[in-house]
C-alpha positions as CSV (number, residue, x, y, z in Angstrom):
1,L,-5.5,12.3,-12.7
2,I,-5.6,12.7,-16.6
3,D,-2.9,13.6,-19.1
4,Q,-3.2,16.3,-21.8
5,E,-4.8,13.6,-24.1
6,G,-7.7,12.8,-21.4
7,K,-6.3,9.4,-20.6
8,W,-7.1,8.3,-17.0
9,L,-3.7,7.6,-15.2
10,S,-4.5,5.8,-12.1
11,P,-4.4,2.1,-12.6
12,Y,-7.7,1.8,-10.4
13,T,-10.9,3.1,-12.5
14,P,-13.8,4.5,-10.3
15,A,-17.0,2.4,-11.0
16,I,-18.6,5.5,-12.0
17,L,-16.2,6.2,-14.6
18,R,-16.5,2.3,-15.8
19,C,-20.4,2.8,-16.2
20,H,-20.1,5.8,-18.7
21,P,-22.3,6.4,-20.8
22,F,-24.9,4.3,-19.0
23,K,-27.4,5.3,-16.4
24,T,-30.8,4.7,-15.3
25,V,-33.8,6.6,-16.5
26,S,-37.4,6.1,-15.3
27,I,-40.1,5.5,-17.7
28,K,-43.8,6.4,-18.2
29,D,-46.6,4.1,-18.2
30,S,-49.6,4.1,-20.7
31,E,-50.9,7.3,-19.0
32,G,-47.8,9.3,-19.1
33,N,-47.4,9.1,-15.6
34,I,-43.9,8.3,-14.4
35,S,-43.5,4.8,-13.3
36,D,-40.9,3.3,-10.5
37,K,-39.5,0.9,-13.3
38,K,-36.4,2.1,-14.5
39,V,-34.2,0.9,-17.4
40,L,-30.8,1.1,-18.5
41,A,-30.1,3.8,-20.9
42,F,-27.1,6.0,-22.5
43,I,-26.4,9.3,-22.9
44,K,-27.4,11.0,-26.2
45,D,-24.6,11.5,-28.9
46,T,-22.0,9.8,-26.9
47,P,-18.9,8.9,-28.9
48,Y,-18.5,5.7,-26.9
49,L,-21.1,3.8,-28.8
50,T,-21.1,3.0,-32.6
51,S,-23.2,0.6,-35.1
52,K,-19.6,-0.4,-36.6
53,E,-17.6,-3.0,-35.3
54,S,-14.3,-2.6,-34.1
55,P,-11.4,-4.5,-32.3
56,T,-12.1,-2.8,-28.9
57,S,-15.9,-2.7,-29.2
58,W,-18.2,-5.3,-27.7
59,P,-22.0,-5.7,-28.7
60,L,-24.6,-4.8,-26.4
61,F,-27.0,-7.6,-27.8
62,D,-26.4,-10.7,-29.4
63,K,-28.0,-12.3,-32.6
64,A,-31.2,-13.2,-31.1
65,G,-31.6,-9.6,-29.7
66,N,-31.1,-10.5,-26.2
67,P,-28.6,-8.5,-24.0
68,T,-25.2,-9.8,-24.0
69,E,-23.7,-11.2,-20.6
70,R,-21.2,-8.2,-20.6
71,T,-24.4,-6.0,-20.9
72,N,-26.2,-7.6,-17.9
73,K,-23.2,-7.1,-15.7
74,L,-23.1,-3.7,-16.8
75,K,-26.8,-2.9,-15.8
76,Q,-26.5,-4.9,-12.7
77,L,-23.5,-2.5,-11.8
78,V,-25.5,0.7,-13.0
79,F,-28.3,-0.1,-10.8
80,A,-26.2,-1.1,-7.8
81,L,-24.4,2.3,-8.0
82,E,-27.8,4.1,-8.2
83,K,-28.9,2.5,-5.0
84,E,-25.9,2.8,-3.1
85,A,-26.0,6.6,-3.9
86,L,-29.3,6.9,-2.4
87,E,-28.2,5.3,0.5
88,I,-25.1,7.2,0.8
89,N,-27.2,10.4,0.2
90,Q,-29.3,9.8,3.4
91,I,-26.4,9.2,5.3
92,A,-24.8,12.3,4.1
93,Q,-27.8,14.3,5.1
94,R,-27.5,12.9,8.5
95,L,-23.6,13.9,8.8
96,V,-24.6,17.6,7.6
97,A,-27.4,17.5,10.3
98,L,-24.6,16.6,13.1
99,E,-22.2,19.2,11.5
100,I,-19.4,16.9,11.6
101,L,-18.3,17.6,7.8
102,S,-16.2,20.0,6.5
103,E,-14.4,21.0,3.1
104,L,-11.4,18.9,2.4
105,S,-7.9,20.2,2.7
106,I,-5.1,18.9,1.1
107,V,-1.0,19.2,0.4
108,D,0.1,18.9,-2.9
109,R,3.4,17.7,-4.2
110,D,4.7,21.0,-3.9
111,G,3.8,21.5,-0.3
112,N,0.9,23.8,-1.0
113,K,-2.1,23.7,1.2
114,K,-5.4,23.9,-0.7
115,T,-9.2,23.8,0.5
116,L,-10.9,21.9,-2.3
117,R,-14.5,23.4,-2.6
118,N,-17.5,21.0,-2.6
119,I,-15.8,18.2,-1.4
120,F,-16.3,16.9,2.0
121,S,-15.0,14.9,4.8
122,V,-15.6,13.9,8.2
123,N,-14.0,16.4,10.7
124,N,-12.2,14.0,13.4
125,E,-12.7,16.7,16.0
126,R,-16.2,17.3,15.5
127,L,-16.5,13.6,15.4
128,L,-14.8,13.1,18.9
129,N,-17.3,15.7,20.3
130,C,-20.5,14.1,19.3
131,S,-22.5,13.0,22.1
132,E,-22.5,9.4,23.4
133,T,-25.8,8.9,22.0
134,D,-25.0,9.8,18.5
135,L,-21.8,7.9,18.5
136,K,-23.7,4.7,19.3
137,S,-26.1,5.6,16.7
138,L,-23.5,6.1,14.1
139,V,-22.0,2.8,14.7
140,S,-25.5,1.0,15.2
141,D,-26.7,1.8,11.5
142,S,-23.1,1.4,9.9
143,T,-22.7,5.0,9.4
144,M,-19.3,4.7,11.1
145,D,-18.4,1.8,8.3
146,L,-19.1,4.3,5.5
147,I,-17.0,7.2,7.5
148,Y,-14.0,4.6,7.8
149,H,-14.5,3.7,4.0
150,Q,-14.3,7.3,3.0
151,K,-11.2,8.2,5.0
152,F,-9.5,5.3,3.4
153,S,-10.7,6.6,-0.1
154,L,-9.4,10.2,0.8
155,A,-6.0,8.7,1.6
156,N,-5.7,7.1,-2.0
157,F,-7.1,10.3,-3.3
158,K,-4.5,12.3,-1.5
159,N,-1.9,9.8,-3.1
160,I,-3.1,10.5,-6.4
161,L,-2.7,14.3,-6.1
162,K,0.7,14.2,-4.5
163,N,2.1,11.7,-7.0
164,G,0.7,13.2,-10.1
165,S,1.1,10.8,-13.2
166,S,2.4,8.0,-10.7
167,P,-0.5,7.7,-8.5
168,D,0.0,5.4,-5.4
169,I,-3.4,4.0,-4.9
170,S,-2.6,1.6,-2.1
171,T,-1.9,2.9,1.2
172,R,-0.7,-0.5,2.3
173,D,1.7,-0.3,-0.9
174,A,2.8,3.1,0.7
175,V,3.5,1.9,4.1
176,L,5.4,-1.1,3.1
177,R,7.6,1.1,0.8
178,V,8.5,3.5,3.6
179,S,9.2,0.4,5.9
180,K,11.6,-0.8,3.1
181,E,13.2,2.4,3.1
182,K,13.7,2.8,6.9
183,K,15.1,-0.7,6.9
184,A,17.6,0.0,4.1
185,A,18.6,3.3,5.5
186,E,19.1,1.5,9.2
187,I,21.1,-1.2,7.3
188,N,23.2,1.2,5.7
189,T,23.8,3.1,9.2
190,L,24.8,0.1,10.8
191,V,27.1,-0.8,7.8
192,H,28.7,2.7,7.9
193,D,29.1,2.4,12.0
194,L,30.8,-1.2,11.4
195,L,33.2,0.1,8.6
196,L,34.1,3.4,11.1
197,E,35.1,0.7,14.1
198,D,37.1,-1.4,11.9
């Protein structure tokens, strides 16, 4: 996923990495109690923030001291991610209760099968064995949508692991490539057969 210099190799950068080093934190009220209100903060001593202007830097605040448009967009993304993470955590707890999660197994580019610890995916066999009531519930509360999204993401993740420094993020592109290769092989066979007939 990264090279020896720490450079991200994939053409797609996950939102969680695009937000780094920013996060949300809770603040305390005048009595020292933790408030429900949260603010945008950043990790202390991060090398990604500087007081010096450079060609690759952008300001957090304008000359009037107000957040720039880019800062506001970043804030929206960070808060949206946190909200989504809470929702996904609740869904994940439900999937755990239904016992349909299992640790992810992958086959690397050398053909070796490996189990990735603490990375889980929905087990198709266990999902199919769910009761009709549970399946209807998974569909009605949109949990099934999340399951399909995760499966699509895992397909991309496996492509990255297989292709090393040349990750193939789009499964659609992979399908199209295979289709083109198949058609090319069919044309080659057809031409070869015609030449033999002559």
